[in-house]
N, C-alpha and C positions, 0 to 999 in steps of 0.2 A: 326857472333858472336853466340856461342852456347847458348841455352836457359838458362842453369844453370848460365853461366857467365853474361848473360843479366839480369837475376833475381837478382843476387848479385850486379850488377852495379846499378840497379834501387833502390835496398835496401840501398846501400851505399850513393847514391845521396839523398835519402829521409832523411837519418840520418844527412847528412851534411846540408841539407836545414832546418831541424828542429833545429839543433844546431845554425845555423845562426839566425833563428827566436828567439830562446831563448836568444841569445846574445843581441838582441835589447831590451830585457826586463830587462837587468841588469842595475839598477838605478844609481850606483855611477859614473861610467865613463861618461855616457850620461849626467847626471845632471851637472857634472863638465864642460863638453864640451859646454853645452848650456847655462850655467849661464852667465848672462849679468852683467857687472860691473855697479854699481850705477853711478859712474862718473870717468873720467880720469882727471888728472891735467895738465893744460898748464900754461905758463908764459906769461903775457902781457908785451910788451916792455915798456909800460908807467911806469911800476914799476921802470925803470931806467931813467926816464925823466931828472933828475938832472944831472946824469953822461953824458947822451947823449947831452943835451943842452950845457954842459960845455966842450964838445969835449973829454971827458975821455973814451968814448966808441963810436963805430960806429954801424950802422945798420948791417953791415956784421959780426961784432964780437958778436952781441947779441945772436944768436942761439947757438954758441959754449959755451958762458958763461952760458946760461940756462942749457945746458947738463952737462958741466964739473964741474961747481960750485954748482949746485943745483939738479942734477940728473933728470932734466925735459927735455923730448925730444919732447914736443909739444909746438909750439910758436905762438904768436899773435903779428903781426907787427903794427906799427903806421906810417901812411902815411908821416908825416912831416920829419921823420928820414931817408927817402929814398933820401933826398936832391936833388930832381928833377931828379933822375935816374930811375924812375918807367917806363920810356919808352926806356931805354937803354938796348938793347938786350944782350950785353956783360955782363953788371952788373947783370941782372936777371939770366943769364946762370951761372955765377960764384956763385951767392947765391944759386941757385937750386942745382948745382953740389956739393957744400960744404955740404948743409944740407942732400942731398941724401947719400953722402959718410959717413956721421956721424950718419945716421939713425934718423934724426930729421924730425918731421912732421910739415910742414908749414900749419897752421890751418886757420888763417884769417888775414885780414889787416883792421885796424881801419882807416877810412877816415874822415878827417876834412878839412875845408877851401876850399871846391870846390863849394860853393854856396848853397842856401837854396832850398831843394826839396819841401818845402811847401811855396815857394814865391808866393804871390798873383798875381804877374805879370807873365803872361803865357810865355812871351819871356825869362825872367830871369829864370823861373823855368825849361824851356826846356834846357837852357844853363847849368844849374846846373846838370840836368840829363846827358847831353852829357859830362860834365867834369868828370863824374864818369866812363865813358866807358874805359878810359885808365887803371883804377884800376881794372876793371873786367878783362881786358886783362892781367895785371900784375899778378893778383891772379891766373888766369888760367895757366900762364906760370910757376909760382912757385908751382903749385899743391895745392894751397889753395882751400877750398870749399866755402869760404864765404868772403864778405866784410861787414864791419859795417859802416852804414851811419847815418845821423841825419835827423830827421823829423822836421826841423826848418822853421819858417816863422813869419812874423809880421802882426798882424791883429786880428780879433775876433777869438774866439775858433773854431767856426763852419767854418769860412772862411778858416782858416789855415788847418783845418781837410780836407776840400774838396780839397784844393791845394795839401796837402801831399799825399792824396789818389791817385791823378792824377800823381804827380811826382814819388812817389814810385812805382806805378803801371807800369809806362813807363820804369823805370830803372829795375824793376824786370822782365819785359818781355824781355828786352835785356839780363839780367843776365841768364835767363832761356835758351836762345839760346846757351849759353856757359857753362851751367851746374854750375853756380855760384849762391849761395844764397845771397840775399840782406837782411840784418838784421838791426834793429833799436834799439839803446840803449836809455834808459831813460836818457836824457842828458841835462836837463834844460828846462825851459818854459813849454809849453803844453806837451811835450814828457815825462816829469816827473810825469804826471798824468796818473796812470796806467789804469784807465777807458778810458781816451781819446785815449791813444796809442793802447790799445787792440781793441777799436772801429775802429781805422784806419786800423789795420791788418784785421779785419773782413770784412771791405769794400774792401780792396785790393784783398783779397781772392785768393792769388796765393801761390802754395805750396812752392816756393822758397823764399817767403817773410816772414820774421819772426822777432823775438825780441831777444835782448840780455839783460835780466834783470841785472842791476847793483845794488848791495846792498846799495850803498852809494850815489846814484844820484837822489833822489826823491824831491829835492828842486825846486819847481815850480817858486817861486819868492823870493824876500828878506824876505817877511813876511808870506809865504805860503809853507808848506811842506806836501807832500802826505805820508801817512803811508807806510813805507818801506815794511812791511810784507804783507799788503794788495796789494801793488804795484807788488811785486814779484808774488803773487798768481794770480793777474790779467793777468800778462804777460806770465806765464808759458805755457798756451795752445799753444802759438806761438813761444816758446823759442827754439832756435837752438844753445844755449850756455848760460853759466852763467858767470857773472863777479863778482868774489869774492873780493870785495873791503875791504881793511883793513886800519886802521889808527893807532891804539894803542892796547896794550895788557896788561892784568893784570899778576900777578905773576904765575898764573896757566896756562897762555898761551891763555886765552880766549880774544876775541876781546872786547874792552871796550865799544864801541859805538853801536855794532850790536850783537844781540843775535843769534849766528851762529847755536846753537842747535834748536832754534825756526825756523830759516830760512830753515834748512835742513829737519825739520819735515814737513814743508809745501811742499818742493820740493819732498820729498819721497812720501808723500801722493798723490801728483799729478801723481805719477808713471813716473816721468821724469828721463831720463838718458842721458848722453852726456859728453861734455867737460866743466870743470869748470876752468876758468882762474884766476890765482893770479894777483891782481892789488893792490900792496901796494902803499899808497899815504900819509903815515904819515911823521912826522918830528922828533918825539922823537927818533926813531931808524934809523940807516943807511938803505939805500936801500937794502943792502945785508941781514942785520939782519931782516928787515921787511919781506922780501921774505921768509927767512928760517922759521920765526915764523908762517907765513901764511900757508906755506906748512905743517908744523907739525900739525897745527890746522885742516887743511883739511884732512890730513891722519888719524887723530884721529876720525873726523866726519865720514869719509868713512868707517873705521873699525866698528864704532858704528852702522851704519845703513846698512851695507852689510850683 
């Protein structure tokens, strides 16, 4: 290469490099690319529990209904609606292929009825842990990242806490081997005490073990209820999802029993982001109407705080 051409080549290369450097300083496109959404909306299958129990809908039909009727492409399953097919490879393959083809994200499975992870009897507790293994496997097959479990047990507050730490810890260790999160919802008894459940999480101390704060499940007993706003704040440091429970709405579309604005101020202040699941559980509105109203409310909140 002649020296003149070489000098021109180096000069051109320098200009191109400088231009590339300047392009990285352009704020608009970079900021838009890097901006993280406050939350995405999913639909919890329990919102259709009446239709599912009545046989008007199946577990296989649920994801398509979420997408086609409500424009929601992230779904949360409930274990009981698998009708004992959670270990059926053909069933899981069909569900996976259908959701993949439709662009639907399988997010989590809510597990109930598999024993108490906080059982004071070690043998029973270990059996409960092992009962959840098949759900870890099912979640893995379906591409879910998470299963929701319960930290239940009968006994004193401290004894159940120790047992729950052990049971959850064992299950979370198993889940970690399969890249599955194990999360606990405030779901009655001690688990509805935000301070108690956050203490359990702190003691388990595993990155894949967390919480699923539910706005409407802070009733500890018939005559004792934990403050829902404090409870959500307690559980947020460990939250790998949020369950947006709704029961009823006023004429402006606000939830009558839960101050959503106050809730999401707390969530935003904690710098939390992730997936917020619609879980309508009211009786005044149909399941379809309740879901629609919850989605409109969440979209309004999201726009307000984004």
